[in-house]
C-alpha positions as CSV (number, residue, x, y, z in Angstrom):
1,M,150.4,101.4,95.6
2,S,147.2,101.1,97.7
3,W,145.2,97.8,97.8
4,I,141.2,98.6,98.0
5,K,138.8,95.9,98.4
6,V,136.7,95.8,95.4
7,I,133.5,93.8,94.3
8,Q,134.4,91.7,91.0
9,E,132.3,91.9,88.1
10,T,131.0,88.1,89.0
11,E,129.9,89.1,92.9
12,A,128.4,92.5,91.5
13,A,124.5,92.9,92.2
14,G,122.1,95.7,91.8
15,R,123.1,99.3,90.9
16,L,126.7,98.0,90.4
17,K,126.0,95.0,88.7
18,E,124.3,97.7,86.0
19,L,127.0,100.1,86.1
20,Y,129.7,97.3,85.3
21,E,127.6,96.1,82.5
22,K,127.8,99.2,81.3
23,Y,131.4,100.2,81.6
24,V,132.8,97.0,80.6
25,D,135.7,97.3,78.1
26,P,135.8,95.3,74.6
27,L,137.7,92.6,76.3
28,G,134.8,91.9,78.9
29,F,136.6,93.4,81.5
30,V,135.7,96.6,84.3
31,D,138.7,98.5,84.4
32,N,140.5,98.5,87.8
33,I,140.1,102.4,88.0
34,L,136.5,102.0,88.1
35,K,136.3,98.8,90.4
36,I,137.9,100.6,93.2
37,H,134.6,102.5,93.3
38,S,132.9,99.2,93.7
39,L,131.8,99.8,97.5
40,N,130.1,103.1,96.2
41,P,128.4,102.7,93.1
42,K,127.5,106.4,92.8
43,S,131.0,107.4,93.0
44,L,131.9,105.1,90.3
45,K,129.2,106.7,88.2
46,T,130.8,110.2,88.9
47,H,134.1,109.1,88.2
48,F,133.2,107.8,84.6
49,D,131.0,110.7,83.9
50,L,134.1,113.1,84.8
51,Y,136.2,111.1,83.1
52,S,134.0,110.8,79.6
53,H,133.8,114.5,79.8
54,A,137.2,115.3,80.3
55,M,138.1,112.9,77.5
56,R,135.2,113.2,74.9
57,G,133.3,116.2,75.9
58,R,133.5,119.6,73.9
59,S,136.8,121.2,73.9
60,D,139.3,123.0,72.0
61,L,141.6,120.0,72.4
62,S,141.7,117.1,70.0
63,K,141.3,113.4,71.0
64,A,145.0,112.7,70.6
65,Q,146.0,115.9,72.6
66,R,143.7,114.8,75.5
67,E,145.3,111.5,75.3
68,M,149.0,112.8,75.2
69,I,148.1,115.1,78.2
70,A,146.8,112.2,80.3
71,T,149.9,110.0,79.3
72,A,152.4,112.3,80.4
73,V,150.3,113.1,83.6
74,S,150.2,109.6,84.3
75,T,154.1,109.1,83.6
76,I,155.0,112.1,85.9
77,N,152.7,110.3,88.5
78,H,154.2,107.0,88.1
79,C,150.9,105.6,87.4
80,E,149.8,102.7,85.2
81,Y,146.8,104.6,84.1
C-alpha cells in the first residue's frame, strides 16, 4: 500500500474543509479513500461524484448488485475498500 500525505479533518481549511463537512460519514469521519485527494480538493469532489453516480445513479442494476460487484472487485484487487 502506498502512503500518501493527507490533510486531516481538524487541519482542513477553505474548500477542503467544506468538502470534508459535506462528505463526513455517520461516525463523524471522512473515509481514507477520499482523504487521499486532500491535497487536491477538485480531485476529491470528482472522485466522490463519480462514485456517487456509479453507486446511486440511474441504472438497471440494483443497489445490492452494485455493492456485490464493488465487493468482488475489491477482493480481487486485495483492497480493503
